[in-house]
C-alpha positions as CSV (number, residue, x, y, z in Angstrom):
1,X,-17.5,-15.5,1.7
2,X,-13.8,-14.3,0.2
3,X,-12.0,-13.6,-1.7
4,X,-14.2,-10.6,-1.5
5,X,-12.6,-7.9,-4.7
6,X,-12.2,-4.0,-4.1
7,X,-10.7,-2.0,-7.0
8,X,-7.5,-3.8,-7.9
9,X,-6.8,-6.2,-4.7
10,X,-8.6,-9.1,-3.3
11,X,-8.4,-10.3,0.5
12,X,-8.1,-14.0,1.0
13,X,-7.1,-16.6,3.8
14,X,-3.0,-16.8,4.8
15,X,-1.4,-19.6,2.6
16,X,1.9,-21.0,4.1
17,X,3.2,-20.1,0.6
18,X,2.6,-16.4,2.1
19,X,5.3,-16.7,5.0
20,X,8.0,-15.2,3.4
21,X,6.8,-11.9,2.0
22,X,4.0,-11.9,5.2
23,X,7.1,-11.9,7.6
24,X,9.1,-8.9,5.5
25,X,5.9,-6.9,5.5
26,X,5.7,-7.7,9.1
27,X,9.2,-6.4,9.9
28,X,9.0,-3.6,7.4
29,X,5.5,-2.5,9.0
30,X,6.6,-2.1,12.4
31,X,10.1,-0.4,12.4
32,X,9.0,2.4,10.1
33,X,7.3,3.6,12.9
34,X,10.8,4.4,14.3
35,X,11.5,7.4,12.3
36,X,7.9,8.9,12.7
37,X,8.3,8.3,16.8
38,X,11.9,9.9,16.9
39,X,10.7,13.1,15.2
40,X,7.6,13.4,17.4
41,X,9.6,12.7,20.5
42,X,12.6,15.3,19.3
43,X,9.7,18.1,18.7
44,X,8.3,17.3,22.4
45,X,8.8,21.0,24.2
46,X,10.6,19.1,26.7
47,X,13.2,17.2,24.5
48,X,13.8,20.6,23.0
49,X,14.6,22.0,26.2
50,X,17.0,19.3,27.5
51,X,18.8,19.6,24.2
52,X,19.2,23.0,24.1
53,X,20.9,22.7,27.8
54,X,23.0,19.7,26.8
55,X,24.2,21.6,23.9
56,X,24.6,24.2,25.9
57,X,26.7,22.6,28.5
58,X,29.0,21.0,25.5
59,X,29.8,24.3,24.4
60,X,30.7,25.7,27.8
61,X,32.6,22.4,29.0
62,X,34.4,22.5,25.5
63,X,35.7,26.1,26.3
64,X,33.3,27.8,23.6
65,X,33.3,25.2,21.1
66,X,30.7,24.9,19.0
67,X,31.6,21.0,17.8
68,X,31.4,20.1,21.4
69,X,28.0,21.7,21.6
70,X,26.6,19.6,18.5
71,X,28.4,16.4,19.6
72,X,26.6,16.8,22.8
73,X,23.3,17.5,21.4
74,X,24.0,14.5,18.8
75,X,24.2,12.3,21.7
76,X,21.0,13.4,23.5
77,X,19.5,12.7,19.7
78,X,21.3,9.6,19.4
79,X,19.8,8.2,22.8
80,X,16.1,9.2,22.0
81,X,16.7,7.3,18.7
82,X,17.7,4.5,20.3
83,X,14.6,4.3,22.5
84,X,11.9,4.7,19.3
85,X,14.1,1.5,17.8
86,X,14.3,-0.3,21.0
87,X,10.7,0.2,21.4
88,X,9.4,-1.3,18.0
89,X,12.1,-3.7,17.5
90,X,11.2,-5.6,20.5
91,X,7.9,-5.3,20.1
92,X,8.5,-7.1,16.5
93,X,11.0,-9.5,17.9
94,X,8.3,-10.7,21.1
95,X,5.8,-11.3,17.9
96,X,8.2,-13.2,15.5
97,X,8.9,-15.9,18.4
98,X,5.3,-16.5,19.7
99,X,2.2,-16.4,17.7
100,X,4.1,-15.1,14.5
101,X,6.7,-18.1,14.6
102,X,3.7,-20.4,13.7
103,X,0.8,-18.6,12.0
104,X,-0.7,-21.9,10.8
105,X,-1.2,-22.9,14.6
106,X,-1.6,-19.8,15.7
107,X,-4.2,-18.5,14.3
108,X,-5.8,-21.1,11.1
109,X,-5.9,-24.0,13.4
110,X,-7.9,-22.0,16.3
111,X,-11.7,-21.4,14.8
112,X,-11.7,-18.1,17.1
113,X,-8.8,-16.7,15.1
114,X,-7.9,-15.6,11.6
115,X,-5.0,-14.4,9.5
116,X,-5.8,-12.9,5.8
117,X,-3.7,-11.1,3.7
118,X,-4.6,-8.7,0.7
119,X,-3.2,-9.7,-2.8
120,X,-3.1,-7.2,-5.8
121,X,-1.9,-8.1,-9.6
122,X,1.3,-6.2,-10.3
123,X,2.9,-6.4,-13.8
124,X,0.6,-9.5,-14.0
125,X,1.8,-11.3,-11.0
126,X,0.0,-11.9,-7.4
127,X,1.6,-10.0,-4.7
128,X,0.8,-9.8,-1.1
129,X,0.5,-5.8,-0.4
130,X,-1.1,-6.0,3.0
131,X,-2.5,-8.3,5.9
132,X,-4.4,-8.5,9.0
133,X,-4.7,-10.9,12.1
134,X,-3.5,-8.9,15.2
135,X,-2.3,-6.0,13.5
136,X,-2.9,-4.4,10.2
137,X,0.1,-3.4,7.9
138,X,-0.4,-2.1,4.5
139,X,2.9,-1.9,2.1
140,X,3.6,1.7,1.8
141,X,2.9,1.9,-2.1
142,X,-0.7,0.5,-1.7
143,X,-2.0,3.1,1.1
144,X,-4.6,5.5,0.6
145,X,-6.6,3.1,-1.5
146,X,-8.9,2.0,1.7
147,X,-6.7,-0.8,1.5
148,X,-6.4,-0.9,5.6
149,X,-10.1,0.0,6.3
150,X,-11.2,-3.1,4.0
151,X,-8.8,-5.4,6.3
152,X,-10.1,-4.2,9.2
153,X,-13.6,-4.3,8.1
154,X,-12.6,-7.9,7.5
155,X,-11.5,-8.4,11.1
156,X,-14.6,-7.1,12.1
157,X,-16.9,-9.5,10.0
158,X,-15.0,-12.3,11.4
159,X,-15.5,-11.5,15.0
160,X,-19.1,-10.7,14.4
161,X,-19.4,-14.1,12.9
162,X,-18.0,-15.6,16.0
163,X,-20.2,-13.8,18.3
164,X,-17.8,-11.4,19.6
165,X,-19.3,-8.4,21.1
166,X,-16.3,-6.2,20.8
167,X,-13.0,-5.3,19.2
168,X,-10.0,-4.2,21.1
169,X,-7.1,-2.5,19.2
170,X,-3.6,-1.2,20.6
171,X,-1.7,1.5,18.3
172,X,1.3,3.3,19.4
173,X,0.8,7.4,19.6
174,X,3.1,7.8,16.3
175,X,0.2,5.9,14.3
176,X,-1.6,9.1,13.6
177,X,-3.1,7.5,10.1
178,X,-3.9,4.1,11.9
179,X,-5.5,6.0,14.8
180,X,-7.8,8.2,12.7
181,X,-8.5,5.4,10.2
182,X,-9.9,3.6,13.6
183,X,-12.2,6.3,14.4
184,X,-13.3,6.6,11.3
185,X,-14.5,3.2,11.7
186,X,-16.2,3.8,15.3
187,X,-13.3,3.0,17.4
188,X,-13.2,5.1,20.6
189,X,-10.4,5.6,22.9
190,X,-10.9,3.7,26.2
191,X,-7.7,3.8,28.0
192,X,-3.8,4.9,27.1
193,X,-0.7,3.7,28.9
194,X,2.9,3.5,28.1
195,X,3.8,-0.3,29.1
196,X,5.8,-1.1,25.8
197,X,7.7,-4.6,24.9
198,X,10.7,-2.3,26.0
199,X,11.8,-0.7,29.2
200,X,9.5,1.4,30.5
201,X,12.0,4.5,30.8
202,X,12.9,4.0,27.2
203,X,9.3,4.8,26.3
204,X,9.0,7.8,28.7
205,X,12.1,9.2,26.9
206,X,10.5,8.5,23.4
207,X,7.4,9.9,24.7
208,X,5.5,6.9,23.2
209,X,1.9,6.0,24.7
210,X,-0.2,2.7,23.5
211,X,-3.8,3.6,22.7
212,X,-6.3,1.3,23.7
213,X,-9.3,1.4,20.8
214,X,-12.3,-0.3,21.3
215,X,-15.7,-1.1,19.4
216,X,-18.8,-2.5,20.0
217,X,-20.0,-5.2,17.2
């Protein structure tokens, strides 16, 4: 039964009054992966080689111009950043226009679905700091307190109560902390692909893979 208390927060079912903060949390939680994805992509040996080659081309074409070399290299980095941003932004906009557009109908009115939030006491006021449905998102300041694990366990318990035999989650490769958390909870990777909500070439340039992880329950 909930709310289930852990340390200084509790987990309860979503209420219509949570909509604004949940939407904000979802928006920020998805787009925060853009920078990690960008830096991960730019550290790829292939991208490093391409960036150096493009910079050298700019240097030569600009008549030994260091500015031209920097400009050409920056344009390549800008393209990679755009690809990373488009992947996560497309995912976010797709969700906001489908299931997240009506949480009540998509989750609470379907007995096989559920939507929960983690609520904490902040300066004497209750504040939503995490949520779980199809995705687990925890506010940055509340991480490393096992909140993500507790929300995931809540989803696992719900699925078990409904008689489901397994739970499958999709995580993008830059989400290393989430992947590690799922592994600790007994999830194992069963597949990997680069089919995102964005153009497939963007996913290739951003070197982002979707990791499918599964747990029997």
